[in-house]
C-alpha positions, 0 to 999 in steps of 0.5 A: 514560505521559504526562499528559493534555493540557488537550485530552486528545489523545494525544501520538505517542511511538511509536519507529519501531524494535522493537529499536534498535541505533544512533541510526539503525539496528536493526529497524524496525516498516516493515521488519517491515510488508513482512515480514509482508505477503509472509508473509501473501501467501504463506500465502494463495497456499499456501491457494489452491493447496490449494484447487484454486483457483491454479496455483501450488505452494509452489515457484512462489508463493514464487518469485512472492513474491520477484519481488513483493518486488523489484517493490515495493521497487524500484518503491516507491522509485523511485516515491517520488522520481519522483512526490513528491521529484523535486527531491531526486533531482535535487539529490542522486541519493544519496538514492535508495540511502539507504534507512534515511531511509525513503521509498516510494510505493504507486502506484510500488510497483504499477507495479513489482509489474506489471513483476515480474508480466509477468517471472514470467508471461513465465518461468513460461508462466502468464497475467498476467491470472490472476497479477494476479487472485492478487495483488491478493487477497493485497495488501491485507494489505501495504497494512494492516501499511504504513499501521499502520507509517506510524503508528508512524513518525508520519509521513503524518499527516493534517490539522489537527482537533478530532475527539476521536480526533485525534493530535498529532504532534510530528514535524509541527511544527518541531523544539523546539515545545512540545507544548501549541502542536502542533496535533492531527490526523487519524489518517490512516494508520490510516483508509488501513490500514482502508480500503486494507488491511482493507475491500479485503482482505475485499472481494478475498477474498469476490470470490475465494472466494464468486464465479467471477470469477477463473476466468470473467473473468481480470483482472476482480478486478485491475480492480476492485481498481484502482478500489476502491483509488483510491476508498479513497485518494481518501477517505483523501486528504480527511483526510491532509495533502498530502505535495507541492504539488497537481496540478490542484487534487487532492493527488498521491495522488489524481491518480495514482489517477486512472491506476489507475481508468482501468487498472481500467477497461480491465481490467474492460471487455477482460478475456476470459470463458470459453465457460460465461461466454459461453453464460449 
C-alpha cells in the first residue's frame, strides 16, 4: 500500500487488467463491465417474461441482447470518433479498429441501440416502443458497470478540487510528473456511476414494476429515461474535466444530451395510450 501523501489524497494505481498476458493484451475490466451489463440485462428480461410483463421469452430475449451488444459496440465506437475525435479519425481512419486503445461514447451507443431495436422490432413483429421501454429499464446497469470501469482505468477524470474524497489520477498529468505535483480531482466517474447507473436503474425499475406505464402508454418510460439520463449527465459534467472542446459554452456531453431531452419529450408527448387510459 502506498504511503499517504501530505494531503492524504489517494493516488490512483489500479490496473485496467484483471488478467494481463502482455503489455497491452489481457482481460480488461472495461470488457467485463460490458459483459456484466448484458448479463444483468438478460436476467431482468427473463424476470419480466416470467412475471407476465414482457412478450419476450428466453430465446427472444437472448436474440434482443445480441442485437443490443452489436448496437452498443458499433454505435459507441463510431460515436466516439464522430462526436469527440473527428480529427483523429480523418488523420488516421484505422484508429477506429484499434479497439484495444479504448474509446466509446454513450450517446453513440444510444443511437446504435435505436438502430438495433428498429431492426429487431421489424424482424420479430414487436412494437418498437414496447421494446424501448424494456431496454431502458435494463440499460442503467450497463451504464453503472461502464462508469466504474472508467474509474478503474483512471480515465475521464473530474475537474481539479480540494474535497476530501478527491483522487490523484497520474494519467491526468504529463508522463513523468511527480505525484506531489499532480493536483487532485473529482472522481467524476463514480458520480456518473451513481447518477446514470444506480439512480436511473432504481427509477426505471420502480416505473416498470410499480406502475402501469409500460402497458398503458408504450414509449413513456423510454422518454422519461432519456430526459432523466440527460439531467444526470449534465449534473455529472459539472464535475468532469471536458474531454473535447466546448460547443456553445457547454461540454460536449451536455450539448449532445440536449438532443436526448428533445427525443424524450417527443416520446412522452406522442406515446400512444391504451383504451383504458383514454377512458379514465
